[in-house]
PLY file of the C-alpha trace (Angstrom):
ply
format ascii 1.0
element vertex 84
property float x
property float y
property float z
element edge 83
property int vertex1
property int vertex2
end_header
0.00 0.00 0.00
2.87 2.40 0.71
4.31 2.00 -2.77
0.95 2.60 -4.44
0.27 5.67 -2.27
3.53 7.42 -3.23
3.06 6.48 -6.89
-0.40 8.07 -6.92
0.93 11.25 -5.27
3.84 11.44 -7.72
1.60 10.96 -10.75
-0.81 13.60 -9.43
1.97 16.15 -8.92
3.43 15.43 -12.36
0.00 15.73 -13.98
-0.59 19.06 -12.25
2.75 20.47 -13.41
2.19 19.19 -16.94
-1.27 20.76 -17.01
0.15 24.07 -15.79
2.79 24.05 -18.55
0.31 23.11 -21.28
-2.17 25.80 -20.25
0.65 28.38 -20.20
1.79 27.36 -23.67
-1.78 27.51 -24.99
-2.20 30.99 -23.50
0.99 32.20 -25.20
-0.08 30.75 -28.57
-3.51 32.33 -28.18
-2.15 35.79 -27.28
0.80 35.93 -29.68
-0.48 34.08 -32.76
-4.21 33.34 -32.91
-5.72 36.63 -31.67
-3.50 38.90 -33.86
-4.30 36.78 -36.94
-8.01 36.92 -36.15
-7.90 40.69 -35.64
-5.97 41.20 -38.89
-8.52 39.14 -40.80
-11.66 40.68 -39.27
-10.71 44.35 -38.84
-11.21 46.39 -42.03
-10.34 49.89 -40.76
-7.15 51.89 -40.48
-4.28 50.02 -38.81
-2.45 52.26 -36.34
-0.74 49.51 -34.36
3.00 49.54 -33.82
5.53 51.94 -32.36
4.85 55.66 -32.60
7.74 58.14 -32.53
7.28 61.77 -31.66
9.72 64.29 -33.12
9.85 67.98 -32.15
11.85 70.29 -34.39
10.78 73.70 -33.17
12.74 76.71 -34.29
13.26 79.47 -31.81
11.74 82.64 -33.18
12.12 86.25 -32.16
8.60 86.28 -30.68
9.34 83.26 -28.47
12.52 84.94 -27.18
10.53 88.04 -26.21
7.88 85.92 -24.48
10.51 83.99 -22.53
12.33 87.18 -21.53
9.12 88.72 -20.12
8.38 85.73 -17.90
9.38 86.50 -14.35
11.28 83.96 -12.34
11.52 84.14 -8.58
15.17 83.35 -7.96
15.53 85.16 -4.66
13.52 85.17 -1.47
11.55 88.42 -1.62
11.45 89.00 2.12
14.91 87.64 3.09
13.81 85.84 6.25
16.61 84.81 8.55
15.58 82.31 11.23
18.99 81.57 12.70
0 1
1 2
2 3
3 4
4 5
5 6
6 7
7 8
8 9
9 10
10 11
11 12
12 13
13 14
14 15
15 16
16 17
17 18
18 19
19 20
20 21
21 22
22 23
23 24
24 25
25 26
26 27
27 28
28 29
29 30
30 31
31 32
32 33
33 34
34 35
35 36
36 37
37 38
38 39
39 40
40 41
41 42
42 43
43 44
44 45
45 46
46 47
47 48
48 49
49 50
50 51
51 52
52 53
53 54
54 55
55 56
56 57
57 58
58 59
59 60
60 61
61 62
62 63
63 64
64 65
65 66
66 67
67 68
68 69
69 70
70 71
71 72
72 73
73 74
74 75
75 76
76 77
77 78
78 79
79 80
80 81
81 82
82 83
């Protein structure tokens, strides 16, 4: 009875691990292969998937220099508190 008991436990553990691996593999195949193929076949609109890159090439104009010069920046404490 001892030998049969440990064999049953071992087979159960192995079956559980194997099931876990198979379900994980099925999930990966579903997410990476089947769903994208289905979406590509069914969707008829504009495809905007992929990597988007944003590029800013702004030129500094005379008007922007005047605007930036007129902005006030508080670089000093106005009241000069001294708490020491």
